[in-house]
N, C-alpha and C positions, 0 to 999 in steps of 0.2 A: 339502360342508362337513365339517370334522373332527368327529368324534364328541365328545360332551360328557357328563360323568358328573354325576349328582346326588350331593351329599354328604348327610349324615344330616339336615341341617336343611331339605332340600328345595331348596337353592340350588345352582345349577350351578357347576361349575368350567368357566369359559369357555375353550373351545379356540380354535384359529385358525379364520379364515373363509376362504372360497374366495379364493385369491390372484388369480384372473382379474379383470382390471379391469372395472368396470361399463361396459357398452356405451354408456351415455349420460353417461359422466364428462366428455366434452368440452363439455357444456353448463354454462355458468357463470351462476348466477342473478344477475340485475341487480335494482335496486330495483323496477322495474316488475313483476317476477315475484313479489314478496313481499306476501302478505296481512298487513298490519300491524294489522288490526282486523276485527271481524265485518262481514259484508256489510250488516247492518242499519244500521251506522254510515255506510255509503256510500249509503244510501237504497234498498237492495234488500231484498226478502223473502228468507228463508233459501233458499227453493226457486228463486230467480232467479239463482243463480250459474251460470257457464258450465259446459257439459258437452261433453266430447269423447267420442264413441262410436266405438270402434275395433273393427271386426269383419272377419272373413275375407271377408264378402260385399261390404260397402260401403266397406271400408278405414276412412276417417275422416270423420265427420260432426260439424260444429260446431253445437251447439244449446244449449238451456238446460235446467237440471235439472228444472224443472216439466213438461217434455215427455217424461219418461222412459217414459210409457205407450206412446209411439209405437214403442218399441224392445223392449217386453216383450209376451209372448203369454199368453193364457189357459192355465193349467196350469204356468206358470213358478212357481218357488219363490224368494222373496227370504228368505234367512237373515240375521237381524239379531241384533246383540249387545244384550242387555237390561241390561248392566252400565253404570251411570251414573257420572259423574265426581264426585269428592269434592274438598273443599279438601285439597290435599296438600303445599302449601308453607307453611312456618312459620319465622318469625325465631327465632334462638337465639344463645346465647353459649357459646363454649368456656370451659373452666375458666380459661384465661389472660385472659379478657375479650374475646377476638377475636369480633366479630360474624360470624355465618354465617347462611345460609338452608339449612334441611333440606328436601329433597324426599323425602317418605315414599312409597316405591314399592310394596312388596308385603308383606302380612301372611303370616308363615310359621308352621309348626307350632311348638308349645312356647312361644308368646308372643314369638317373635322377629320382626324386621322387616328388610327390605332398605331401606336409605336411601341417599341421595346428599347429602353435605355440599357446599355451593356457596358461593362468595365473592360477596357482594352488590356490585353495581356502581351507579354513579350512575344515577338514573332508575328504580331499582327492579328492574332485571334482574339476572341472575347469570351466573357462569361456573363451570366445574368447579374444585374445590379439591383439591389434592394434599395429603393428610394422610399422615403416617407414624407408625408405632408403634401404640399402643393397649394396653389399652383407653383411651378418651378420654371424658370426661364432658361432657355438653352440657345446658345449662338452656334449656328452651323458653319462649317468651313465654307467660305465664300461670302459670309455676312448675313445670310437670312436668319431670321429668328423663329424659334419654335417654343411654344408654351405648353408645358405638361400640365393639363388642367386637373385631372383626377385619375386615380387608378381605375381600370376596368374591374367592375364588381366580381369578386371571386378569384382574381388573378393576383399573384405576387409580383408580376413583372411587366404587364401590359398597361399602357396609359392611353387616355384620350388626350389628343393634342390639337392645337390650332396654330396657324402661322399669323404673322402680322399682315394687315391689309397691304396688298401690293407685292408681298413675297410669294414666289412660285416654288413650292416644294419640289415638284417634279423637275423643274428646270435646275434647281440646286442639285438634285440627285444625278441628273444627266451630266452636269458639268463637273461635279466634285465627288460623286459617289462611286461605289463599286459594288459588285455582286456580294450578297451575303455569303459568308462562309463560317464554318465552325472549326473548332480546334483540331479535329481529325484531318482537316485539309491545311497543311502548314503554309502554303503559298497562295497568293492572290492569282486568280486566273481571269482573263478578259471575259467580257459579257458573252462573246461568241461561244465560249466553252459551256455556257449555261443555256444555250439556245436549243430550239427544237425545229425540225423541218416543217412542222405544222404551225409555227407561231405566226400570227398576223399582226401583233402589236406588242407593246411592253406594258402589261397590266398586272403582272404577278410579282410579288415580292421574292418568291423563291421558285425555282424551276419545277414545272410539272415533269419530273425527271423520268417517269416511265417511258415517255416518248423519245428520250434522248438517243437511243440506239438506232432509231429509224433514219434512213437516208433516202434521198430522192430516188435513187436507183431501186432500193428495196420497195418503196411505195409503188413505183411504176410496175415492178414485177407482180406485186400483190393485186393491183387493180387489173392488170392484163389477164390475171388468172381468175377473175370473177369476184374478188373481195371488194366490198364497197367501203370507202372511207367517209365517215359522217362526222361533221364538226359540231362541237359544243364549246362553250367558253365558261371557265370558272377562274376567277381571279384569286390565286392562292395568297394567303398571308404567310406569316412566319410559322415555321414548323416546330420550333423548339419548345413544345409544350411540356409542362411539368406533369408529374404522374397523376395529379388530382384534377387536371384540366381536360375538359372535353373540347372537341373542335368547336370553333366559334363561327358565327355567320360569315358567309362569303357571297360575293355577287356572282350570279350564274346566268347563262342564257342557253336555251335549247331552241334552235330555229325550227320552223315548220317543216322544212325539207328533211331535217334529221329525224324529227318525230315520225314523218311519213315513211322514211326509209327503214327505221327500226320496226315500226308496226308491220310493214309489208314483209320484211325479212322473217319476223317471228311467225307471221301467218303462213309463210311458205316453207317453214322448217329450217330457216337459217338461224345462226347463233349471233347474239349481240355480245361483243367482247369489248369491254372498256379498256382503254389504254391509260391506266392510272387510277388511283383512288379518287382524284379530283373529278374524273369523268363519272365514276360511280355515283358520287354525291350529286352531280348535276343531273344525270339521267333519273335517279330515284326521286329527285325533287320535282321532276316533271311527269312522273308516272302516277296513274291512278291505281286503285287497289287491284284491278285486274291485270296490271302490268302494261296497260296501253299508254303510250307516250302522247303528251300534248305540248304544243309550243308554249314556252314559259320563259320568263326572266324575272330577276329580282333578287332579293336577299334570301338565302336558304339557311335555315338553322337545323336542317335534317342531320341527325346523327345515325349512321348506319351501324347496327349492332346485330349479334346473332338472334336476339329476341325479335327485332324488327324484321330481319331478313331483307331480301331484295326481290323486286318484282320485274325489273326491266333488263337485268344483266344476267347473261349466261356464263360469262368467263371474264378473266381479268389478267392483263399484263401489268406487272408491278415490279418494283425493286424489292430489295430485302430490307425489312424494317427492324428497328431495335426490338429485341424480344419482349420488352415491356411497354412498347409504344401503343398509343390508342389506335393506331392503324390496324393492329392485330384483330381488334374487334370487328372492323370492317371486313377483313379477310375471312373471318369466321362466319360472316353473314353470306359470303359467296361460296365457300367451300366447307365441307364437314371437317370437324376438328381432327379426326385421325389422319385425314389426307394432308392437312396443313402441318400438323406436328411432324409427320414423316418427312415432308418436304423440307422443313426448317432443319431437322436433324441431318438429313442428307446434305443439304447445302453447307451446313456448319462443318460436317465431317470432310467434305470435299474441298473446303477452303474457298467457297464462293466469297465474293467481295460485296460488302454492304455499302449503303448510302448512295448519294446521287450520281457518283461516278462509277458505281459498282456494276454487278451482274444483274440479270433479269430472271423473272419468274412468270410463267404462264399457267394460270389456274383454269382448268377446263373440267369442273367437277362432274358434269354430265356427259363427258366424252366428246 
């Protein structure tokens, strides 16, 4: 991917992305592939979603998420994101009186924010809104003010924003906001539906969804069988990237205990398996060229691509991503292209469900 530079606010100038077409772009999602509601609404427990295990040894095995213990070994490390989801969507009005919905993405240094103004649609969903000019004043539900200062360089939809002195944007979101959802989810769901058993706070605009199928009982079973759970934190922003946009900087933290656990596991033949693409980004941001992890925190602008590869990750739990999404590049850094293409074709043919309430994928490219 093209390099990207941070400006003084900590926001990226988004460069071009790899022009090579996604190797799974030929798969077009049909209604049967889209998870429109949490699995609990379909009569399933969180951990009963479908799971495809793709490995160099067995190629592809169709199973269920609550059976992941069959594919993990004592000494493996599951690295998990402890950043929880917050209410990040709030209704608002432009100074002209035009109703909009603001998706609040990322808190920046200096009291600034990255936000995405969106057009409300019938049924409560939204679509990207093309705004020009600036600064633009926005009144949020509840009375707080937000000022759209300027677009993020290279983006058609993200803005740098500030609040009035004395206005608390997080309080406004907690009181009057709701979780971000997109049009493939027709109904609002409470924040609990976007929660993870690993969450310690509410610092992510959108759910680190790979961890959603885990339950306390499943985690207890894994730990009792010798699997180590190691926390990292990465505050996820909005995921509705356009085709030409690369991932932008996010705040991450890898504590010393996690770095030590990962290094010890790899030294003793254990595997480091990231639970979600957010965890891959955090771990790789703290790894040196030998793959050794060091305690670290701050803003990461690391973009994981096949050309870059990964140094600290041996496997990945993830959901099913849009065939043309930038996430596919990260998956290709973890697993060889033939294995990934086979997996996506099998999942597509078997009617696996995509998106945050959908089914799961475990990539173990080295077995």
